[in-house]
Every structure is written in C-alpha cells, then in structure tokens.
N, C-alpha and C positions, 0 to 999 in steps of 0.2 A: 329368321334373323330379326333382331330389333331394328326398327327404323331409327331410334335414338339409342346408341350404345350406352352402357353403363359408364358413368363419368365419375372419376375421383377428383374432388376439388379441394383446395386448401381450406382448412377449417380450424377455428380456434375456439377454445372455451373461455378465453380472456374477455370479460365484459367490456373492458376499456377498448380493446381492439375492435369488438363488434360495434361499439357505439361511436367509433371514429367518424367524424363528419368534416366537411369543408364548408366554405362560405355559403351564405344564404342566397337562394334564388327567389326570394319572396316577391321581388319586383315583377316577376312573370305573371302574377295573378292579381285580380282586383281585390282590394282590401275587404269588400263585402263578402267575397267567397271565403277568405281566410277567417273571417269572423263568424262564418256559418250562416250568413243571411241569404246566401244563394245556394241552392241545392246542386248536387252533381248533375241532376237532370236538366237544370236550367242552364248551367254553364257548358254542359256537354261532356262527352267522353274525353276530349283533349284536356279540358280543364281538370277533370277528375285525375288524370294521369299527371298533369302538371303539379297538382297539389302533392301527390306522392313524391315526385321528383324533388320538389322544394323541401320536403321533410327529410329525404335522404341526404341532401346536400347542405343542410343547416347544422352548424356546430351547436351542440347542446351545452347549456349552462350547468353549473354544479347543482342548482336546484332542480333542473329538469332531469338530470341523471339520477337523482334520488327519488323521483316521482314514482309512486306505486299505484297500481290500478287494482280494482276489485273484480273478481269473477264469481258470479252467482249462478249456481246450477238450478235449472228450471224444470218443473214438472209440467206447468202450463206455459206454453210458448206463445200464447196469443198476444202478449205484450210486445213481442218482437215482430209482429206482422208488418208494421210500417218499415222497419229496417230490412226485413226479408223481401219486401217489394222493391227496395232500392238496389239490392245486390245485383239483380239481373242487368241493371243499367250499366254496370261496370264491365260486363262481358263483351267480347268481340264477336261471339257466336252463341246461339242458344244452347242451353243445357238440356239434354234429353230427359224425358219423364222418369226413366229408371233411376238416374242419378238424383233427380229431385226427390223421388220417393225414398231412396236410401238416406239422403240427408235429412228429410223431414222426420224419419223414424229414429234418428240418432239423438244423442244427448246434447241439449242446447245449454250454452253458458252465456249469460248476459255480461257484457263488459261495462264496468261502471268507473266513473271518476267522480268522487265526492257525491255519491248518490245519483249522479247524472248518467243515464244510459248513453253510451257512445259507440256500441257495436255488439257483436255476438260471435261465437264460435260454435262449431258442431263437431262432435267426436263420436265415432261408432263404438260398438261393443268390444272391439279389439284395441281400444285406446288409440285409434288412428284418427288424425285430424282430417276432416272432410271439407270444412269451410271456415274462413276467417274473414270478417268484414268489420271495418270501422268507418264511421262517418267521415266525409271528405275533410272537414276542418280538424280532424284528429289524425289524419294520415301522417302528419309530421312526427307523430309518436308511434307509428306503425311497428317499427322494429322493436322498440322497447316493450310495447304491449305483447307482441308475438313472443318475444324471448321470455318475458315473465310468465306467460301462460304455459308454454311448453315445459319450462323448468318446474313450475309448481305442480303440473299434472303429470310430469314424467312422460311426456309424449315423445316417442322415438321415430314415428313414421307419419306420413301424410299422403293423401291422394288429392292432387290439385291439377286442374285442367289448364292446358295452354291457352284456352279461350278466356282465362281469368288472369289477365296480365298483372293486376294489382296484387292479388293474393300470391301469385307465382313469384313476382319480383321480391316480395317480402320473404317468403319461405326460402328462396334460393340463397339468402344470406346465411342460412343455418344448416343447409344440407351437406351431408358427407358423401352421398351418392344419389343418383337419380336414374330411373329407367322407365320405359313405356310400360304401362299396365293395360290400358284399354284404348282402342281406337274410337274416335267420335266421327261419325260419317254424315255428310250432307250429299244431296242429289246434284251430281255434276254432269252426267252424260245421259242423253235420251236412250231408252232401251225398250225392247218389245218383250212382254212376258212369253215364256215358253208355254206350250200347250200340254195339258194333262187330261187324260180321259177320265174325268170324274166330275161330280157336281159341286159347284162353288156357290155358297149362298150366305146371307146374313143369319147369325145365330138368333134364335127366338127364346122366349122365356121357358117354353116347354123343354128346351134342350139342356137346361141347367144341370139336372142330375147326371146325365151322360157326359156333359162337358167337365164337370168336377171330377168324375172318375177318370176320364181321359187325361186331364192335367195331372192328377195324382200319380197315375201310372207312368206318365212321360217325364215328370219333373220331380216327383217324390215330395212335393210340398203338402202341408197339412190340409185336410179336406175342409175344415171349418174356414181357414183363411181363403182357400180357393173358392169356396162358395160365395164369400163376400166380394172377392176380387172379380170373379167371372160375372157375378150378378150385376155388379156396377157397370162392367163393360157392355153387358146385354142391354141394360136399361138405357145406356147412352148410344146404343147402336154402333159400337166401335169394335165389334169382334165378328169374324167371319170363319166359316168352316168349309173344308174340302172333304167330301165323303164319297165312298163307293158303297152304295146301298146303305146299310146301317153302320158300316165301319167308318170311323173318323181317321182320315189319312193325315190331317194336319189342320192347324188353325192359324189365322193371322189377325193382328190387332192394328187399328189405326186410331191412336189416342190423341185427341185434340189437346194441345198444350194449354195448361192453365196460366203459365207465365208469359207466353208469347202467342198471340192470336194468329200469327202468320205461319206457324209450323205445326206439324203433327208427328208424333212418335210412332214409328212402325216396327213391328216385330212379328215373329212367327215361331210356332212350335210344331215340329214334325214327329209323327208317331215313331217310336223306336223300331217298329216292324217295317217301316217304309222309308228309311233314310237312305241316302246315296242314290236316289232315283230322280233327282231334279225337282222334288216336291217343294223343298225349301226355297229354291230359286223362283218357282212359280208363285208361291204364296207371297213372297216379299215383293215380287213384281206387281201382283194384284193390289197389295197394300199401298205401294207407291202410286199406282194408278188412281186408287180411291182418294188418297190424300190430295193429289193434284186436282182431281175433279171437285174436291171440297174447297179449292182455292188456297191450299196450304202446302208449304214446302216440307217434304218428308225428311226426317232425320232419324238416325239410329246409332247404336254403339255395339261394340263387340270386344270381348277380351282378346288380347294379342295372340294367344295360343289356340284359340278356337278356329282352327283352319277351315272346318266345314262351313261354318257361318260366314267366315271371311270371303270364301269363294262365292257364296250365294249373294252376299251384299255387293261385291264388286261386279258380278255379272249383271246386276241391275242398275249399274251406272253410278253407284255411290263411291265417293272418295273421301279419304281421311285427311283433313287439313289440320285438325286438332287432335290431341291425345290427352288421356288422363295419365299423369306422371306419378309414380310411386317414389317417394323420397324417404331417405333415412337421415335422421338428425344425430 
C-alpha cells in the first residue's frame, strides 16, 4: 500500500489562473538578496524558501506576464557546475548517489534570460523531468519558467523528492496526480548484523573479471559498462564481496557521496541463486557498519514495490522520511 495515496487535485490549463498572485512579501527579505548580491548559501535555507514564497505571492505586471525565457540544450554540462553545486543547498536531506547518477546522465537544459544563465533543468530519456533549479533571485519567476519549459518540451511527468521543497512546491502547482515512486532511507535505529557462514572481504583488482560476470548474471547490465563501474568502486575501495569458496553469494557497496562529505550511499546485490536466505540483510548491515566506521551517515533508496529490499533495509534500522514522487502534469 502506498504511504502517500494517489491524489487528484484541481488543475487548470488557463495561464491567467495559473499566474494569479496576491500582494508582495518582498519586505521579508534584505534587498541585497533580491538583487542577487547574497547567495542562498549566505542567507541560509530559510532565506532561500522566503524568496520562493515572495515570488509566489507577488502580483505580476503585464510586462512580467509576457516575459519569455530561453532553454538551451547542452551536450557539455560543465558550464552548469557552479549551479549544480548550489542545488544541494536547497535540499532538506541528502540525495543518494543513485539519483545523482541518473540525473547526471540525463539531458541538461540551461535556462537563460537575455543570454544570462539563471538556472537549469534535467530530463531523462523518457521525457520525464528530474530536476528544476533557478537562482534565488529568479525564484519570483519560478512558476512562469517551469510552465514555459514543460509546455515547450511537452513534459507530462516528473520525479521530484520531498527533500526538495523548492522544486516540489513549484511542480505541485501543475500536477494532476501524484504518488510515491521510491523511498529515500536514512539510518534511524541501531541494529546488529545477522551472521552468515561465509567469507566477507574487500574486493581486489584481480577480482574484476569474476565480479563483472557476476553483476551481468545478477542484473543483466552490459559488461563494458559494468567493467567501468565495478573498476571504479574497486579503485576507491568501496565494494565488498561475500563468498563461499569460489562462489559469490553477494556484494555490497559503500560509496562516499561526492556532494555531501557527511554521508555514504550503501547498497547490495544478492546472487539470484541465494536470495531469501538473509544474505541481503547481512550485506546491508555490513555496509551500514562500514559507513559508520568511516564517519559517514549511511543512506539508500528503494523502489516502493521492491518488497524484498524493503525488508532488508528496514531490518537494518533504516527509515523513510522522504520519498521520490511521480507526478503527472
């Protein structure tokens, strides 16, 4: 059963209704912030949200209503690096590495106003919106920018986390329905790993060929991609194996977050021949233990309908405070 049931909300395609605003709340923020001279990092998360609230409650002039923004599709996203480093500061909880990887491999669009870069969006191969970000001093136009982009690109769905209140608040104005897609987990309860009669150790470089074959058989991913992925984990000493003799029973990963030095993403892959034996619970418990020993808080995610993984995650003391929401526009 969904934690958040499907919701049907009033929706209108009337742009005038969508753009209806009330009186300004600009007095709640310092003028330097509104002029873009203070970053959201300097004023803090409360100021970041206050700017958004000010934009939602300010009545737009006729000139503003006719304002058009440009969206430039990028092959090289390096120009967006300063903006992408700002986005995590607007979150109330860290984004796990899997979602960061999915977003990084998606199509990026630069948002421009008169040749000035003011934000960006990310869209996956299924034309699903994954990320929407504009600079704090442009949040007053957040709804107009969002509406123009989804209309121009014919975007009908989005995946947005509840840990992303700014993006979520904007998208909610346009949604026709919303439901939970994925649970985002953080470590809440102390737990003790169950015991498995097998050898647990760090994966070495010489293990790479066997590991690639194991992943290919377990997940079906292309071997060339797996070689690069597993090779990177081995190099960073972030992957571990549980084996019985020469047979791999399962693996777990403890990936140090690139965007948050205080967390580590944990995950596990159990051999199809050895599932429902408590191996997943054991591996995730070991991954959690390693992350804590490294001085990092373990986080992970799981699709809502993956009941096997959900049980292993919850048995290890993880709880879902935030979720990724699937929206239809």
